[in-house]
C-alpha positions as CSV (number, residue, x, y, z in Angstrom):
1,M,2.9,4.6,12.8
2,R,5.2,6.0,10.9
3,I,8.5,4.0,9.6
4,V,11.4,4.3,7.4
5,L,12.4,0.5,5.8
6,L,16.3,0.3,5.0
7,G,17.9,-2.7,3.7
8,S,20.5,-3.5,1.1
9,P,19.5,-4.5,-2.4
10,G,17.6,-8.1,-2.4
11,A,17.6,-7.7,1.3
12,G,13.3,-8.3,1.1
13,K,12.2,-4.7,1.9
14,G,9.4,-4.8,-1.0
15,T,8.1,-8.2,0.6
16,Q,8.1,-6.9,4.3
17,A,6.6,-3.5,3.3
18,K,3.5,-4.6,1.9
19,V,2.8,-7.2,4.5
20,I,3.8,-4.3,7.4
21,S,1.6,-1.8,5.8
22,K,-1.6,-4.1,5.6
23,K,-0.8,-5.0,9.0
24,F,-0.9,-1.1,10.1
25,D,-3.5,0.1,7.8
26,I,-0.5,2.3,6.7
27,P,0.3,3.3,2.7
28,H,3.6,1.6,1.7
29,I,5.4,5.0,-0.2
30,S,8.0,3.8,-2.7
31,T,9.6,6.5,-4.0
32,G,9.8,5.0,-7.7
33,D,6.0,4.4,-7.6
34,I,5.2,7.8,-6.9
35,L,7.4,9.5,-9.0
36,R,5.6,7.5,-11.7
37,H,2.5,8.3,-10.6
38,E,3.3,12.2,-10.6
39,I,5.1,11.9,-14.3
40,K,2.0,9.9,-15.9
41,G,-0.3,12.5,-14.5
42,G,1.5,15.2,-15.6
43,S,1.4,17.4,-12.4
44,E,3.9,20.0,-12.2
45,L,6.2,18.1,-10.2
46,G,5.9,15.7,-12.7
47,K,6.9,17.6,-15.6
48,K,10.1,19.0,-13.9
49,A,10.8,14.9,-13.0
50,A,10.4,13.9,-16.3
51,G,13.1,16.0,-17.6
52,F,15.8,14.6,-15.7
53,V,14.2,10.8,-15.9
54,E,13.8,11.4,-20.0
55,S,17.5,13.0,-20.1
56,G,18.9,9.7,-18.0
57,K,19.7,12.0,-15.3
58,L,18.8,11.6,-11.5
59,V,15.8,14.1,-10.5
60,P,17.2,16.2,-7.8
61,D,16.5,15.4,-4.3
62,G,14.4,18.8,-3.6
63,I,12.1,17.4,-6.4
64,I,11.9,13.9,-4.5
65,I,11.2,16.1,-1.4
66,E,8.4,18.1,-2.4
67,I,6.5,14.8,-3.9
68,I,6.8,13.0,-0.9
69,K,5.5,15.9,1.0
70,N,2.5,16.3,-1.0
71,E,2.2,12.3,-1.0
72,I,2.3,12.5,3.2
73,S,0.2,15.6,3.5
74,R,-2.8,13.4,2.1
75,G,-5.8,11.9,4.1
76,R,-4.7,8.4,3.4
77,S,-1.4,8.7,5.4
78,K,-3.2,10.3,8.4
79,N,-2.6,6.5,10.4
80,G,1.2,7.0,9.5
81,F,3.0,5.8,6.1
82,L,5.9,3.0,5.5
83,M,9.0,4.6,3.4
84,D,10.5,2.1,1.1
85,G,13.5,3.3,-1.1
86,F,13.7,6.7,0.8
87,P,16.0,8.5,1.9
88,R,19.2,6.5,-0.3
89,N,22.0,8.7,1.2
90,L,22.9,10.8,4.3
91,E,21.7,14.3,2.5
92,Q,18.4,13.0,1.6
93,A,17.9,11.8,5.6
94,V,18.7,15.0,6.4
95,M,16.1,16.7,4.0
96,F,13.7,14.2,5.2
97,S,13.9,14.9,8.7
98,D,13.7,18.7,8.3
99,L,10.6,18.2,6.2
100,L,8.9,16.1,8.7
101,E,9.8,18.8,11.7
102,Q,8.1,21.2,9.4
103,L,5.2,18.7,9.0
104,G,4.8,18.6,12.6
105,I,5.2,14.8,12.5
106,S,8.6,12.3,13.8
107,L,9.0,8.7,12.9
108,D,8.4,5.9,15.2
109,N,11.0,3.6,14.0
110,V,13.4,2.7,11.4
111,I,14.1,-0.8,10.6
112,N,17.2,-2.0,9.0
113,I,17.3,-5.4,7.6
114,N,20.6,-7.1,8.0
115,V,21.0,-9.7,5.5
116,S,24.9,-11.0,4.7
117,K,26.6,-10.1,1.3
118,E,26.6,-13.9,0.2
119,E,23.0,-14.2,0.7
120,I,21.9,-11.3,-0.8
121,I,24.1,-12.2,-4.2
122,D,22.8,-15.4,-3.8
123,R,19.1,-14.5,-3.8
124,L,19.6,-12.2,-6.8
125,S,21.1,-14.0,-8.6
126,R,19.1,-17.0,-8.9
127,R,15.7,-14.5,-9.6
128,R,13.8,-14.5,-12.3
129,I,10.9,-12.4,-14.0
130,C,8.2,-13.7,-15.9
131,S,8.2,-12.0,-19.2
132,V,4.4,-12.2,-19.6
133,C,2.4,-11.7,-15.6
134,K,5.9,-10.0,-14.3
135,G,5.7,-12.5,-11.3
136,V,9.3,-12.9,-9.5
137,F,10.0,-16.4,-9.1
138,S,13.3,-17.9,-7.4
139,I,15.2,-20.7,-9.5
140,G,17.8,-23.3,-8.5
141,G,18.0,-24.2,-4.9
142,K,15.7,-27.6,-3.8
143,N,14.1,-27.5,-6.6
144,K,14.4,-27.9,-10.2
145,E,14.9,-24.8,-12.1
146,P,11.4,-24.2,-13.7
147,E,11.7,-23.9,-17.4
148,K,8.4,-21.9,-17.2
149,C,6.2,-19.3,-15.1
150,P,4.1,-22.0,-13.3
151,K,1.1,-19.3,-13.3
152,C,1.0,-18.3,-16.5
153,N,3.5,-20.3,-18.3
154,G,5.4,-17.4,-19.2
155,D,9.0,-17.3,-20.1
156,L,11.3,-16.4,-17.3
157,I,13.9,-14.1,-17.8
158,E,16.8,-12.5,-15.9
159,R,17.2,-8.9,-14.9
160,K,20.4,-7.0,-16.2
161,D,21.0,-6.1,-12.8
162,D,20.6,-9.5,-11.1
163,K,24.0,-10.7,-12.7
164,K,26.4,-11.2,-10.5
165,E,28.9,-8.3,-11.5
166,V,25.9,-5.9,-11.8
167,I,25.1,-7.2,-8.0
168,K,28.4,-7.0,-6.6
169,H,28.5,-3.0,-7.7
170,R,25.1,-2.5,-6.6
171,L,25.7,-3.8,-3.2
172,D,29.4,-1.5,-3.4
173,V,27.2,1.3,-4.1
174,Y,24.7,0.7,-1.1
175,E,27.6,0.7,1.3
176,S,29.1,3.9,0.5
177,E,25.9,5.8,0.2
178,T,23.1,4.1,2.0
179,R,25.2,2.7,5.2
180,P,25.7,5.7,6.7
181,L,22.2,6.0,7.2
182,I,22.4,3.4,10.1
183,D,24.8,5.6,11.8
184,F,22.2,8.8,11.2
185,Y,19.1,7.0,12.3
186,A,21.0,5.1,15.3
187,G,22.2,8.8,17.1
188,K,18.9,9.7,16.5
189,G,17.3,6.4,18.7
190,L,14.9,4.8,15.7
191,L,16.9,2.1,14.6
192,V,16.1,-1.3,15.3
193,N,18.1,-4.1,13.6
194,I,16.4,-7.0,12.2
195,D,18.2,-10.5,11.0
196,G,16.7,-10.9,7.4
197,S,18.3,-13.8,6.7
198,G,15.8,-17.3,6.8
199,E,12.0,-17.6,5.1
200,E,9.8,-14.5,4.7
201,K,7.6,-15.5,7.7
202,E,10.4,-15.5,9.6
203,I,11.9,-12.4,9.4
204,T,8.1,-10.9,9.3
205,K,7.5,-12.4,12.7
206,R,10.9,-10.4,13.5
207,I,9.5,-6.9,12.6
208,L,6.3,-7.5,13.9
209,E,7.9,-8.0,17.3
210,V,9.6,-4.7,17.8
211,L,6.6,-2.6,16.5
């Protein structure tokens, strides 16, 4: 099973990716995670990427593609993989499609999790991170806002990119850069749209029903 997971910031991709990965025994490939791993490990590609990261620049698509190629060529991806956070734009999607063709493999599904802009803003503006254990929690709603982390009693903090004005900007960037991927994969007959509203288990059930 080879899957690409699409969705705007706050759509719940990371949460669903973990469930799908475990269900089908396939690696959850997060470009951010493997990039940090390459940099920390000091590989040649990692050293190249580190130069861009340290100077505050985006890592070129060519380097990202090479890192992904190495990752999906490893034995642990023999049963497939789930891509989370890549591709981010149409150019990356074309490069990724060319890479898969070179490797003689193809995608099975591209899952697009749809959530309204209003719900995304509500979700992310209520998200808090524990300063100690880094757990993620949602405040407000039906429950009284917790002052401390329910797991370790650490302070709950708001990420800078979870402020409403920042969220709106992130969504605008998604619409302009990532939304065209939907048309790209729909044209290939791979796209499956999933309603991302409601409880996590409900969304998981909808995804598993189409896989």
